All heavy atoms as an XYZ file, in Angstrom:
880
protein
N      15.871    -84.592   -153.520
C      15.638    -84.105   -154.851
C      14.398    -84.794   -155.417
O      14.095    -85.918   -155.085
C      16.853    -84.403   -155.716
C      16.978    -83.444   -156.847
S      18.402    -83.811   -157.872
C      19.660    -83.094   -156.860
N      13.690    -84.117   -156.296
C      12.483    -84.689   -156.851
C      12.261    -84.144   -158.245
O      12.823    -83.142   -158.638
C      11.296    -84.355   -155.957
O      11.156    -82.958   -155.870
N      11.410    -84.851   -158.986
C      10.992    -84.385   -160.296
C       9.602    -83.815   -160.144
O       8.839    -84.236   -159.296
C      10.929    -85.555   -161.291
C      12.255    -86.176   -161.605
C      12.110    -87.309   -162.588
O      11.591    -87.089   -163.685
O      12.508    -88.422   -162.235
N       9.249    -82.863   -160.986
C       7.916    -82.289   -160.944
C       7.192    -82.601   -162.230
O       7.738    -82.461   -163.307
C       7.972    -80.767   -160.789
C       8.475    -80.310   -159.460
C       8.410    -78.803   -159.320
O       7.812    -78.144   -160.186
O       8.945    -78.300   -158.337
N       5.947    -83.039   -162.107
C       5.031    -83.069   -163.231
C       4.175    -81.845   -163.006
O       3.468    -81.753   -162.003
C       4.167    -84.336   -163.218
C       4.874    -85.636   -163.511
C       3.916    -86.815   -163.389
C       5.454    -85.613   -164.908
N       4.241    -80.867   -163.883
C       3.677    -79.561   -163.602
C       2.587    -79.200   -164.582
O       2.718    -79.432   -165.769
C       4.800    -78.530   -163.662
C       4.457    -77.228   -163.037
C       5.703    -76.391   -162.939
C       5.452    -75.201   -162.058
N       6.637    -74.385   -161.919
N       1.510    -78.632   -164.055
C       0.431    -78.136   -164.898
C       0.852    -76.880   -165.624
O       1.736    -76.157   -165.188
N       0.186    -76.598   -166.715
C       0.492    -75.408   -167.491
C      -0.232    -74.202   -166.924
O      -0.211    -73.944   -165.730
N      -0.900    -73.442   -167.780
C      -1.618    -72.247   -167.361
C      -2.916    -72.590   -166.647
O      -3.499    -71.752   -165.976
C      -1.927    -71.370   -168.581
C      -0.643    -70.895   -169.244
O       0.354    -70.736   -168.527
O      -0.661    -70.685   -170.458
N      -3.391    -73.797   -166.797
C      -4.653    -74.227   -166.223
C      -4.478    -74.508   -164.729
O      -3.733    -75.391   -164.343
C      -5.142    -75.487   -166.949
C      -6.561    -75.873   -166.573
O      -7.135    -75.287   -165.633
O      -7.085    -76.762   -167.247
N      -5.172    -73.741   -163.870
C      -5.034    -73.909   -162.422
C      -5.606    -75.225   -161.929
O      -5.329    -75.628   -160.807
C      -5.724    -72.756   -161.690
C      -4.988    -71.446   -161.886
O      -3.773    -71.496   -162.157
O      -5.632    -70.387   -161.772
N      -6.401    -75.910   -162.713
C      -6.999    -77.168   -162.276
C      -6.031    -78.336   -162.395
O      -6.294    -79.400   -161.867
C      -8.271    -77.458   -163.077
C      -9.357    -76.431   -162.825
C     -10.586    -76.693   -163.652
O     -10.554    -77.451   -164.622
N     -11.678    -76.082   -163.274
N      -4.931    -78.181   -163.098
C      -3.946    -79.241   -163.251
C      -2.915    -79.076   -162.131
O      -2.212    -78.080   -162.077
C      -3.245    -79.183   -164.627
C      -4.261    -79.184   -165.748
C      -2.250    -80.320   -164.758
C      -5.105    -80.433   -165.833
N      -2.827    -80.036   -161.212
C      -1.920    -79.894   -160.071
C      -0.461    -80.154   -160.446
O      -0.159    -80.740   -161.480
C      -2.409    -80.987   -159.113
C      -2.973    -82.030   -160.019
C      -3.579    -81.277   -161.181
N       0.433    -79.694   -159.583
C       1.843    -80.022   -159.705
C       2.096    -81.301   -158.916
O       1.715    -81.410   -157.762
C       2.723    -78.892   -159.140
O       2.487    -77.727   -159.923
C       4.191    -79.260   -159.194
N       2.706    -82.284   -159.563
C       2.984    -83.570   -158.947
C       4.489    -83.643   -158.668
O       5.295    -83.409   -159.561
C       2.585    -84.737   -159.886
C       1.158    -84.571   -160.394
C       2.793    -86.071   -159.212
C       0.103    -84.516   -159.338
N       4.868    -83.982   -157.444
C       6.267    -84.136   -157.084
C       6.597    -85.628   -157.063
O       6.018    -86.385   -156.286
C       6.571    -83.531   -155.698
C       6.124    -82.073   -155.629
C       8.043    -83.689   -155.356
C       6.858    -81.145   -156.550
N       7.512    -86.051   -157.939
C       7.925    -87.452   -158.007
C       9.228    -87.599   -157.234
O      10.192    -86.892   -157.526
C       8.152    -87.904   -159.464
C       6.874    -87.731   -160.277
C       8.630    -89.354   -159.510
C       7.067    -88.001   -161.753
N       9.281    -88.502   -156.260
C      10.538    -88.696   -155.528
C      11.668    -89.079   -156.490
O      11.491    -89.933   -157.358
C      10.227    -89.848   -154.570
C       8.740    -89.871   -154.468
C       8.220    -89.366   -155.776
N      12.807    -88.434   -156.333
C      13.952    -88.685   -157.200
C      14.709    -89.921   -156.733
O      14.861    -90.142   -155.540
C      14.878    -87.465   -157.171
C      16.022    -87.522   -158.137
C      15.573    -87.394   -159.578
O      14.557    -86.799   -159.867
N      16.331    -87.964   -160.480
N      15.167    -90.730   -157.651
C      16.024    -91.856   -157.298
C      17.391    -91.636   -157.943
O      17.666    -90.560   -158.452
C      15.399    -93.194   -157.699
C      15.056    -93.272   -159.173
O      15.665    -92.549   -159.979
O      14.174    -94.063   -159.525
N      18.239    -92.637   -157.926
C      19.618    -92.474   -158.392
C      19.795    -92.657   -159.895
O      20.909    -92.576   -160.395
C      20.515    -93.467   -157.664
C      20.556    -93.242   -156.177
C      21.391    -94.290   -155.480
O      21.360    -95.468   -155.892
O      22.090    -93.927   -154.537
N      18.724    -92.914   -160.623
C      18.829    -93.207   -162.046
C      18.145    -92.125   -162.875
O      17.296    -91.392   -162.382
C      18.210    -94.579   -162.341
C      18.956    -95.696   -161.665
C      18.559    -96.178   -160.427
C      20.074    -96.252   -162.253
C      19.257    -97.198   -159.798
C      20.785    -97.284   -161.638
C      20.363    -97.742   -160.405
O      21.067    -98.745   -159.796
N      18.506    -92.061   -164.139
C      17.897    -91.127   -165.075
C      16.841    -91.869   -165.888
O      17.060    -93.005   -166.324
C      18.948    -90.538   -166.018
C      19.910    -89.621   -165.291
O      19.481    -88.934   -164.338
O      21.093    -89.582   -165.680
N      15.704    -91.212   -166.122
C      14.559    -91.849   -166.763
C      14.068    -91.026   -167.945
O      14.136    -89.805   -167.931
C      13.421    -92.005   -165.766
C      13.789    -92.809   -164.569
C      14.289    -92.341   -163.384
C      13.710    -94.228   -164.434
N      14.514    -93.375   -162.523
C      14.161    -94.553   -163.134
C      13.288    -95.253   -165.267
C      14.217    -95.859   -162.674
C      13.335    -96.553   -164.802
C      13.799    -96.850   -163.529
N      13.535    -91.715   -168.956
C      12.845    -91.092   -170.084
C      11.369    -91.426   -169.971
O      11.004    -92.604   -169.841
C      13.358    -91.626   -171.425
C      14.694    -91.065   -171.793
O      14.988    -89.905   -171.523
N      15.521    -91.883   -172.408
N      10.531    -90.420   -170.038
C       9.085    -90.663   -170.010
C       8.635    -91.062   -171.411
O       8.997    -90.422   -172.396
C       8.352    -89.406   -169.567
C       6.871    -89.634   -169.423
C       6.224    -88.445   -168.779
C       4.744    -88.728   -168.608
N       4.078    -87.624   -167.964
N       7.830    -92.140   -171.500
C       7.375    -92.575   -172.812
C       5.869    -92.698   -172.919
O       5.344    -93.079   -173.964
C       8.048    -93.887   -173.235
C       7.685    -95.108   -172.417
C       6.643    -95.944   -172.801
C       8.395    -95.440   -171.278
C       6.324    -97.070   -172.072
C       8.091    -96.569   -170.546
C       7.052    -97.381   -170.940
O       6.746    -98.501   -170.211
N       5.124    -92.345   -171.877
C       3.679    -92.403   -171.994
C       2.970    -92.029   -170.714
O       3.575    -91.937   -169.643
N       1.666    -91.785   -170.865
C       0.823    -91.488   -169.711
C      -0.622    -91.761   -170.102
O      -1.008    -91.538   -171.243
C       0.969    -90.033   -169.302
C       0.072    -89.646   -168.134
C       0.368    -88.253   -167.674
O       1.467    -87.989   -167.240
N      -0.601    -87.368   -167.767
N      -1.405    -92.252   -169.138
C      -2.820    -92.456   -169.412
C      -3.620    -92.389   -168.123
O      -3.087    -92.498   -167.024
C      -3.058    -93.777   -170.127
C      -2.700    -95.021   -169.337
C      -2.957    -96.260   -170.181
C      -2.543    -97.522   -169.462
N      -2.817    -98.706   -170.253
N      -4.935    -92.194   -168.276
C      -5.868    -92.201   -167.161
C      -6.330    -93.638   -166.957
O      -6.781    -94.295   -167.894
C      -7.063    -91.302   -167.463
C      -8.174    -91.285   -166.420
C      -7.681    -90.668   -165.120
C      -9.378    -90.518   -166.939
N      -6.207    -94.145   -165.732
C      -6.605    -95.512   -165.407
C      -7.897    -95.437   -164.591
O      -7.870    -95.142   -163.396
C      -5.514    -96.250   -164.598
C      -4.132    -96.089   -165.234
C      -5.882    -97.710   -164.397
C      -3.986    -96.750   -166.571
N      -9.018    -95.694   -165.219
C     -10.309    -95.575   -164.541
C     -10.545    -96.694   -163.538
O     -11.142    -96.484   -162.493
C     -11.439    -95.545   -165.566
C     -11.423    -94.302   -166.398
C     -12.561    -94.270   -167.387
C     -12.478    -93.005   -168.214
N     -13.535    -92.933   -169.202
N     -10.049    -97.878   -163.816
C     -10.341    -99.027   -162.946
C      -9.612    -98.979   -161.605
O      -9.932    -99.750   -160.708
C     -10.058   -100.338   -163.660
C      -8.626   -100.556   -164.037
C      -8.458   -101.845   -164.840
N      -7.171   -101.855   -165.483
C      -6.096   -102.403   -164.971
N      -6.135   -103.008   -163.821
N      -4.962   -102.362   -165.612
N      -8.643    -98.074   -161.456
C      -7.969    -97.946   -160.165
C      -8.299    -96.597   -159.524
O      -7.490    -96.010   -158.826
C      -6.444    -98.153   -160.260
C      -5.795    -97.129   -161.187
C      -6.090    -99.557   -160.651
C      -4.283    -97.136   -161.130
N      -9.487    -96.112   -159.764
C      -9.939    -94.899   -159.100
C      -9.603    -93.606   -159.811
O      -9.290    -92.620   -159.162
N      -9.684    -93.607   -161.138
C      -9.402    -92.404   -161.923
C      -8.045    -91.797   -161.590
O      -7.928    -90.610   -161.299
C     -10.508    -91.368   -161.760
C     -11.760    -91.762   -162.493
O     -11.709    -92.427   -163.514
N     -12.895    -91.362   -161.973
N      -7.030    -92.603   -161.632
C      -5.666    -92.142   -161.401
C      -4.941    -92.028   -162.732
O      -5.245    -92.740   -163.679
C      -4.895    -93.118   -160.508
C      -5.371    -93.146   -159.084
C      -4.470    -94.028   -158.247
C      -4.908    -93.979   -156.803
N      -3.997    -94.741   -155.948
N      -3.984    -91.124   -162.767
C      -3.095    -91.034   -163.915
C      -1.879    -91.909   -163.657
O      -1.425    -92.038   -162.532
C      -2.635    -89.591   -164.151
C      -3.719    -88.729   -164.730
C      -4.445    -87.879   -163.926
C      -4.019    -88.791   -166.083
C      -5.455    -87.097   -164.449
C      -5.023    -88.017   -166.619
C      -5.741    -87.168   -165.801
O      -6.737    -86.402   -166.332
N      -1.371    -92.502   -164.724
C      -0.158    -93.316   -164.633
C       0.798    -92.852   -165.724
O       0.438    -92.810   -166.895
C      -0.469    -94.791   -164.824
C       0.774    -95.669   -164.674
C       0.475    -97.132   -164.926
N      -0.365    -97.665   -163.867
C      -1.129    -98.748   -164.014
N      -1.164    -99.393   -165.167
N      -1.851    -99.178   -163.009
N       2.012    -92.494   -165.313
C       3.072    -92.119   -166.249
C       4.070    -93.262   -166.317
O       4.353    -93.909   -165.311
C       3.781    -90.846   -165.769
O       2.905    -89.766   -165.771
N       4.607    -93.490   -167.509
C       5.527    -94.600   -167.749
C       6.914    -94.061   -168.092
O       7.048    -93.167   -168.920
C       5.023    -95.458   -168.907
C       3.686    -96.093   -168.641
C       2.510    -95.435   -168.980
C       3.598    -97.341   -168.054
C       1.273    -96.020   -168.726
C       2.372    -97.932   -167.801
C       1.219    -97.258   -168.140
O       0.003    -97.833   -167.889
N       7.945    -94.644   -167.454
C       9.329    -94.232   -167.660
C      10.197    -95.450   -167.941
O       9.947    -96.523   -167.409
C       9.884    -93.542   -166.408
C       9.163    -92.284   -166.033
C       8.015    -92.324   -165.268
C       9.649    -91.052   -166.441
C       7.348    -91.163   -164.907
C       8.986    -89.882   -166.080
C       7.837    -89.938   -165.314
N      11.226    -95.269   -168.790
C      12.268    -96.271   -169.034
C      13.604    -95.674   -168.596
O      13.810    -94.468   -168.688
C      12.396    -96.576   -170.528
C      11.325    -97.431   -171.093
C      11.697    -97.814   -172.530
N      10.530    -98.328   -173.197
C       9.842    -97.719   -174.155
N      10.237    -96.544   -174.592
N       8.789    -98.260   -174.682
N      14.499    -96.533   -168.176
C      15.846    -96.079   -167.842
C      16.487    -95.498   -169.101
O      16.277    -96.008   -170.206
C      16.682    -97.249   -167.308
S      18.347    -96.751   -166.828
N      17.261    -94.424   -168.943
C      17.895    -93.771   -170.092
C      18.999    -94.601   -170.728
O      19.323    -94.397   -171.897
C      18.481    -92.416   -169.684
C      17.459    -91.333   -169.621
C      18.134    -89.985   -169.448
C      17.100    -88.884   -169.547
N      17.708    -87.558   -169.459
N      19.583    -95.549   -169.978
C      20.632    -96.389   -170.564
C      19.992    -97.308   -171.603
O      19.011    -98.006   -171.324
C      21.315    -97.236   -169.491
C      22.150    -96.435   -168.533
C      23.445    -96.035   -169.197
C      24.347    -95.374   -168.176
N      25.605    -94.977   -168.721
N      20.554    -97.327   -172.786
C      19.949    -98.026   -173.921
C      19.723    -99.516   -173.676
O      18.681   -100.046   -174.022
C      20.828    -97.829   -175.160
C      20.214    -98.350   -176.423
C      21.069    -98.017   -177.621
C      20.388    -98.508   -178.886
N      21.154    -98.186   -180.077
N      20.681   -100.212   -173.075
C      20.558   -101.660   -172.902
C      19.984   -102.069   -171.547
O      20.003   -103.236   -171.187
C      21.904   -102.337   -173.140
C      22.976   -101.860   -172.168
O      22.765   -100.808   -171.517
O      24.010   -102.518   -172.053
N      19.437   -101.124   -170.790
C      18.860   -101.424   -169.475
C      17.356   -101.646   -169.619
O      16.675   -100.912   -170.323
C      19.131   -100.272   -168.505
S      18.517   -100.592   -166.849
N      16.841   -102.656   -168.952
C      15.422   -102.993   -169.063
C      14.557   -102.485   -167.919
O      13.381   -102.824   -167.836
N      15.116   -101.666   -167.030
C      14.344   -101.175   -165.880
C      13.284   -100.177   -166.323
O      13.506    -99.377   -167.228
C      15.276   -100.544   -164.860
N      12.121   -100.260   -165.677
C      11.013    -99.348   -165.961
C      10.436    -98.840   -164.652
O      10.584    -99.457   -163.604
C       9.913   -100.059   -166.744
C      10.342   -100.476   -168.135
C       9.198   -101.113   -168.873
C       9.635   -101.517   -170.271
N       8.517   -102.098   -171.028
N       9.761    -97.693   -164.744
C       9.141    -97.085   -163.576
C       7.753    -96.596   -163.967
O       7.567    -96.048   -165.055
C      10.009    -95.914   -163.100
C       9.432    -95.102   -161.977
C      10.436    -94.144   -161.354
C      10.726    -92.933   -162.161
N      11.515    -91.916   -161.417
N       6.763    -96.815   -163.083
C       5.411    -96.293   -163.260
C       5.121    -95.359   -162.093
O       5.436    -95.673   -160.949
C       4.369    -97.407   -163.243
C       4.493    -98.407   -164.357
C       3.434    -99.466   -164.188
C       3.697   -100.645   -165.107
N       2.763   -101.747   -164.849
N       4.525    -94.219   -162.388
C       4.156    -93.262   -161.359
C       2.651    -93.039   -161.457
O       2.142    -92.699   -162.517
C       4.911    -91.926   -161.541
C       4.502    -90.927   -160.479
C       6.406    -92.158   -161.522
N       1.940    -93.253   -160.341
C       0.478    -93.110   -160.313
C       0.080    -92.029   -159.318
O       0.693    -91.904   -158.265
C      -0.188    -94.420   -159.880
C       0.071    -95.565   -160.809
C      -0.517    -96.872   -160.288
O      -1.002    -96.915   -159.138
O      -0.467    -97.855   -161.034
N      -0.957    -91.268   -159.663
C      -1.510    -90.279   -158.744
C      -2.934    -89.960   -159.156
O      -3.319    -90.120   -160.304
C      -0.667    -89.006   -158.726
C      -0.810    -88.164   -159.943
C      -1.656    -87.105   -160.126
C      -0.127    -88.333   -161.191
N      -1.533    -86.599   -161.385
C      -0.593    -87.329   -162.058
C       0.848    -89.207   -161.641
C      -0.122    -87.198   -163.364
C       1.306    -89.082   -162.934
C       0.825    -88.087   -163.777
N      -3.732    -89.535   -158.177
C      -5.106    -89.114   -158.432
C      -5.136    -87.594   -158.519
O      -4.533    -86.922   -157.676
C      -6.024    -89.597   -157.320
N      -5.827    -87.030   -159.506
C      -5.907    -85.568   -159.597
C      -6.520    -84.944   -158.343
O      -6.185    -83.825   -157.989
C      -6.806    -85.332   -160.811
C      -6.726    -86.576   -161.607
C      -6.484    -87.685   -160.628
N      -7.375    -85.687   -157.650
C      -8.008    -85.167   -156.438
C      -7.058    -85.133   -155.244
O      -7.319    -84.445   -154.265
C      -9.231    -86.014   -156.083
O      -8.827    -87.350   -155.853
N      -5.943    -85.898   -155.311
C      -4.979    -85.938   -154.210
C      -3.560    -86.035   -154.786
O      -2.923    -87.086   -154.711
C      -5.279    -87.117   -153.278
C      -4.435    -87.097   -152.034
O      -3.684    -86.164   -151.791
N      -4.543    -88.143   -151.239
N      -3.045    -84.941   -155.360
C      -1.743    -84.999   -156.028
C      -0.560    -85.238   -155.093
O       0.525    -85.564   -155.548
C      -1.628    -83.635   -156.711
C      -2.545    -82.751   -155.953
C      -3.657    -83.627   -155.444
N      -0.763    -85.108   -153.784
C       0.346    -85.363   -152.860
C       0.539    -86.857   -152.605
O       1.572    -87.272   -152.088
C       0.113    -84.643   -151.539
O      -1.053    -85.131   -150.917
N      -0.433    -87.683   -152.982
C      -0.348    -89.135   -152.812
C       0.160    -89.750   -154.116
O      -0.613    -90.050   -155.012
C      -1.704    -89.712   -152.430
C      -1.652    -91.209   -152.172
O      -0.555    -91.739   -151.918
O      -2.719    -91.850   -152.221
N       1.475    -89.898   -154.223
C       2.122    -90.410   -155.436
C       2.646    -91.799   -155.157
O       3.306    -92.043   -154.151
C       3.280    -89.478   -155.865
C       4.007    -90.044   -157.068
C       2.757    -88.090   -156.158
N       2.349    -92.734   -156.052
C       2.814    -94.120   -155.921
C       3.804    -94.400   -157.052
O       3.494    -94.156   -158.216
C       1.623    -95.061   -156.014
C       1.984    -96.500   -155.855
C       0.732    -97.346   -155.892
N       1.086    -98.735   -155.830
C       0.271    -99.722   -156.089
N      -0.972    -99.467   -156.399
N       0.675   -100.963   -156.026
N       4.985    -94.893   -156.694
C       6.018    -95.212   -157.684
C       6.231    -96.712   -157.677
O       6.496    -97.304   -156.635
C       7.341    -94.476   -157.362
C       8.395    -94.808   -158.402
C       7.109    -92.977   -157.271
N       6.114    -97.333   -158.854
C       6.294    -98.774   -159.007
C       7.462    -99.024   -159.956
O       7.557    -98.389   -160.994
C       5.031    -99.410   -159.595
C       3.723    -99.120   -158.863
C       2.536    -99.426   -159.745
C       3.677    -99.927   -157.598
N       8.332    -99.947   -159.585
C       9.489   -100.282   -160.410
C       9.330   -101.692   -160.973
O       8.834   -102.580   -160.298
C      10.773   -100.213   -159.581
C      11.112    -98.817   -159.130
C      10.672    -98.336   -157.898
C      11.862    -97.977   -159.932
C      10.986    -97.050   -157.483
C      12.183    -96.688   -159.525
C      11.731    -96.239   -158.304
O      12.039    -94.964   -157.904
N       9.791   -101.880   -162.229
C       9.822   -103.196   -162.877
C      11.243   -103.457   -163.350
O      11.866   -102.582   -163.936
C       8.906   -103.217   -164.101
C       7.450   -103.329   -163.807
C       6.642   -103.400   -165.106
O       7.177   -103.854   -166.136
O       5.486   -102.981   -165.071
N      11.717   -104.663   -163.137
C      13.045   -105.028   -163.601
C      14.131   -104.431   -162.736
O      13.872   -103.759   -161.742
N      15.364   -104.693   -163.116
C      16.494   -104.154   -162.369
C      17.496   -103.545   -163.344
O      17.558   -103.920   -164.515
C      17.156   -105.241   -161.530
O      17.591   -106.287   -162.356
N      18.255   -102.600   -162.840
C      19.262   -101.934   -163.656
C      20.485   -102.831   -163.807
O      20.859   -103.535   -162.874
C      19.677   -100.619   -162.993
C      18.568    -99.624   -162.925
N      18.266    -98.774   -163.962
C      17.669    -99.350   -161.941
C      17.252    -98.007   -163.608
N      16.872    -98.341   -162.392
N      21.108   -102.797   -164.978
C      22.309   -103.578   -165.230
C      23.553   -102.685   -165.287
O      24.526   -102.991   -165.955
C      22.163   -104.386   -166.520
C      21.927   -103.514   -167.728
O      21.914   -102.295   -167.628
N      21.752   -104.134   -168.885
N      23.484   -101.553   -164.575
C      24.578   -100.582   -164.570
C      24.576    -99.830   -163.239
O      23.642    -99.948   -162.453
C      24.413    -99.590   -165.739
C      23.093    -98.888   -165.719
N      22.897    -97.689   -165.075
C      21.888    -99.233   -166.239
C      21.648    -97.317   -165.211
N      21.001    -98.245   -165.908
N      25.616    -99.045   -163.033
C      25.725    -98.236   -161.817
C      24.766    -97.053   -161.884
O      24.395    -96.608   -162.973
C      27.164    -97.720   -161.658
C      28.170    -98.814   -161.407
C      27.893    -99.524   -160.087
O      27.619    -98.894   -159.081
N      27.957   -100.842   -160.107
N      24.345    -96.538   -160.728
C      23.463    -95.366   -160.722
C      24.109    -94.177   -161.435
O      25.326    -94.022   -161.428
C      23.284    -95.055   -159.236
C      23.612    -96.318   -158.533
C      24.619    -97.028   -159.381
N      23.267    -93.350   -162.013
C      23.756    -92.166   -162.717
C      24.234    -91.109   -161.750
O      25.107    -90.325   -162.061
C      22.643    -91.600   -163.598
N      23.646    -91.084   -160.548
C      24.015    -90.093   -159.539
C      24.587    -90.792   -158.322
O      24.107    -91.828   -157.920
C      22.791    -89.301   -159.105
C      22.218    -88.436   -160.168
C      21.029    -87.685   -159.581
N      20.149    -87.210   -160.607
C      19.230    -87.937   -161.204
N      19.047    -89.166   -160.872
N      18.468    -87.424   -162.131
N      25.579    -90.180   -157.724
C      26.123    -90.680   -156.465
C      26.126    -89.546   -155.463
O      26.003    -88.374   -155.825
C      27.565    -91.214   -156.632
O      28.391    -90.128   -157.035
C      27.623    -92.341   -157.631
N      26.280    -89.854   -154.197
C      26.274    -88.847   -153.156
C      27.380    -87.825   -153.287
O      27.275    -86.718   -152.778
N      28.453    -88.155   -153.969
C      29.573    -87.233   -154.091
C      29.373    -86.206   -155.197
O      30.122    -85.248   -155.295
C      30.865    -88.003   -154.344
O      30.779    -88.689   -155.568
N      28.382    -86.408   -156.060
C      28.130    -85.455   -157.141
C      27.593    -84.145   -156.583
O      26.721    -84.133   -155.731
C      27.108    -86.003   -158.143
C      27.659    -87.142   -158.976
O      28.884    -87.290   -159.013
O      26.849    -87.867   -159.576
N      28.111    -83.043   -157.073
C      27.588    -81.729   -156.727
C      26.550    -81.383   -157.786
O      26.891    -81.102   -158.921
C      28.710    -80.683   -156.713
C      29.744    -80.921   -155.649
C      29.155    -80.767   -154.252
O      28.266    -79.961   -154.037
N      29.617    -81.567   -153.324
N      25.275    -81.423   -157.405
C      24.186    -81.209   -158.350
C      23.428    -79.954   -157.949
O      23.073    -79.780   -156.791
C      23.229    -82.423   -158.367
C      22.084    -82.184   -159.314
C      23.984    -83.674   -158.754
N      23.182    -79.080   -158.905
C      22.368    -77.895   -158.678
C      20.900    -78.334   -158.725
O      20.365    -78.649   -159.784
C      22.664    -76.855   -159.754
C      21.833    -75.600   -159.609
O      21.084    -75.470   -158.613
O      21.941    -74.734   -160.494
N      20.263    -78.390   -157.555
C      18.895    -78.914   -157.460
C      17.925    -78.109   -158.309
O      17.067    -78.675   -158.975
C      18.437    -78.929   -156.004
C      17.086    -79.588   -155.841
C      16.718    -79.821   -154.394
O      17.592    -79.801   -153.524
O      15.530    -80.031   -154.153
N      18.040    -76.793   -158.325
C      17.139    -75.968   -159.129
C      17.287    -76.296   -160.615
O      16.296    -76.377   -161.341
C      17.408    -74.495   -158.880
N      18.517    -76.525   -161.062
C      18.748    -76.878   -162.462
C      18.141    -78.241   -162.786
O      17.557    -78.433   -163.847
C      20.234    -76.876   -162.783
N      18.270    -79.198   -161.860
C      17.698    -80.528   -162.082
C      16.180    -80.462   -162.164
O      15.562    -81.119   -162.996
C      18.116    -81.489   -160.971
C      19.572    -81.895   -161.034
S      19.982    -82.774   -162.548
C      19.059    -84.272   -162.309
N      15.551    -79.674   -161.301
C      14.093    -79.536   -161.339
C      13.674    -78.910   -162.656
O      12.719    -79.349   -163.291
C      13.588    -78.727   -160.132
C      13.747    -79.562   -158.861
C      12.139    -78.305   -160.322
C      13.452    -78.815   -157.581
N      14.402    -77.889   -163.102
C      14.088    -77.237   -164.373
C      14.166    -78.234   -165.529
O      13.293    -78.283   -166.380
C      15.053    -76.070   -164.621
C      14.798    -75.318   -165.907
C      13.485    -74.565   -165.896
O      13.030    -74.129   -164.862
N      12.887    -74.420   -167.047
N      15.194    -79.073   -165.541
C      15.364    -80.063   -166.603
C      14.257    -81.110   -166.560
O      13.796    -81.589   -167.591
C      16.745    -80.743   -166.474
C      16.847    -81.969   -167.354
C      17.839    -79.759   -166.831
N      13.801    -81.475   -165.356
C      12.846    -82.562   -165.206
C      11.396    -82.108   -165.108
O      10.541    -82.882   -164.716
C      13.196    -83.386   -163.964
C      14.459    -84.168   -164.183
O      14.635    -84.757   -165.236
N      15.345    -84.163   -163.207
N      11.081    -80.875   -165.474
C       9.701    -80.422   -165.430
C       8.950    -80.970   -166.637
O       9.466    -81.013   -167.745
C       9.619    -78.905   -165.425
C       9.969    -78.315   -164.091
C       9.769    -76.820   -164.067
O       9.558    -76.206   -165.094
N       9.835    -76.257   -162.891
N       7.717    -81.372   -166.389
C       6.862    -81.882   -167.445
C       5.622    -81.011   -167.520
O       5.058    -80.639   -166.501
C       6.442    -83.323   -167.159
C       7.613    -84.266   -167.046
C       8.101    -84.653   -165.813
C       8.236    -84.756   -168.184
C       9.176    -85.504   -165.706
C       9.310    -85.601   -168.086
C       9.771    -85.977   -166.846
O      10.832    -86.815   -166.738
N       5.196    -80.704   -168.713
C       3.976    -79.928   -168.894
C       2.805    -80.899   -168.834
O       2.440    -81.530   -169.817
C       4.016    -79.193   -170.225
C       2.800    -78.334   -170.451
O       1.888    -78.330   -169.591
O       2.746    -77.668   -171.490
N       2.206    -81.029   -167.650
C       1.154    -82.006   -167.415
C      -0.071    -81.730   -168.265
O      -0.704    -82.656   -168.774
C       0.790    -82.022   -165.929
C      -0.139    -83.103   -165.453
C       0.433    -84.476   -165.772
C      -0.385    -82.976   -163.970
N      -0.421    -80.477   -168.455
C      -1.592    -80.147   -169.266
C      -1.415    -80.656   -170.692
O      -2.350    -81.232   -171.272
C      -1.833    -78.643   -169.259
N      -0.231    -80.490   -171.270
C       0.024    -80.982   -172.621
C      -0.012    -82.502   -172.656
O      -0.544    -83.098   -173.587
C       1.385    -80.477   -173.130
O       1.359    -79.055   -173.132
C       1.673    -80.981   -174.532
N       0.521    -83.152   -171.633
C       0.519    -84.611   -171.597
C      -0.906    -85.160   -171.514
O      -1.210    -86.194   -172.090
C       1.321    -85.115   -170.404
C       2.782    -84.793   -170.515
C       3.519    -85.104   -169.244
O       2.948    -85.629   -168.303
N       4.786    -84.770   -169.200
N      -1.758    -84.480   -170.778
C      -3.125    -84.966   -170.586
C      -4.020    -84.599   -171.752
O      -4.749    -85.425   -172.295
C      -3.705    -84.441   -169.261
C      -2.936    -85.022   -168.095
C      -5.191    -84.769   -169.149
C      -3.271    -84.415   -166.766
N      -3.958    -83.319   -172.173
C      -4.897    -82.815   -173.162
C      -4.328    -82.687   -174.559
O      -5.034    -82.355   -175.496
C      -5.446    -81.461   -172.706
C      -6.115    -81.511   -171.378
C      -5.563    -80.892   -170.293
C      -7.307    -82.197   -171.210
C      -6.179    -80.944   -169.049
C      -7.923    -82.261   -169.987
C      -7.366    -81.631   -168.907
N      -3.049    -82.937   -174.714
C      -2.408    -82.811   -176.015
C      -1.946    -81.391   -176.257
O      -2.186    -80.484   -175.459
N      -1.294    -81.187   -177.368
C      -0.764    -79.863   -177.710
C      -1.896    -78.883   -177.898
O      -2.933    -79.200   -178.469
C       0.079    -79.964   -178.968
O       0.561    -78.702   -179.314
N      -1.679    -77.664   -177.449
C      -2.714    -76.615   -177.575
C      -2.561    -75.841   -178.869
O      -3.241    -74.860   -179.082
C      -2.621    -75.674   -176.378
C      -2.936    -76.379   -175.096
C      -2.828    -75.442   -173.944
N      -3.058    -76.184   -172.708
C      -2.985    -75.660   -171.529
N      -2.702    -74.389   -171.382
N      -3.200    -76.388   -170.464
N      -1.647    -76.225   -179.729
C      -1.428    -75.522   -181.012
C      -2.419    -75.958   -182.027
O      -2.869    -77.006   -182.144
C      -0.017    -75.776   -181.526
C       1.008    -75.138   -180.610
O       0.681    -74.182   -179.902
N       2.213    -75.658   -180.632
């Protein structure tokens, strides 16, 4: 299972596939990091309120298949998903889609 960071109507914005782990994450930011080769970095926090775990996802627009995931801290709770859960993968992808064009360029309204 994986999460997608997906471009909008703009064909130049690639779809990024983030490897799924056993925890649920809230995205709280994204920026372009020029000093590491013009890569984008997205920032995530664990959805559990009292958990301090964080995740960073980096990718270059020129090579969206090369995704780097970095974790900080550790979870103080059990994983949100277990192997015994029956999960509709298509539904999970739909829930976890991100409009990459809006994240990068802001709202088009």
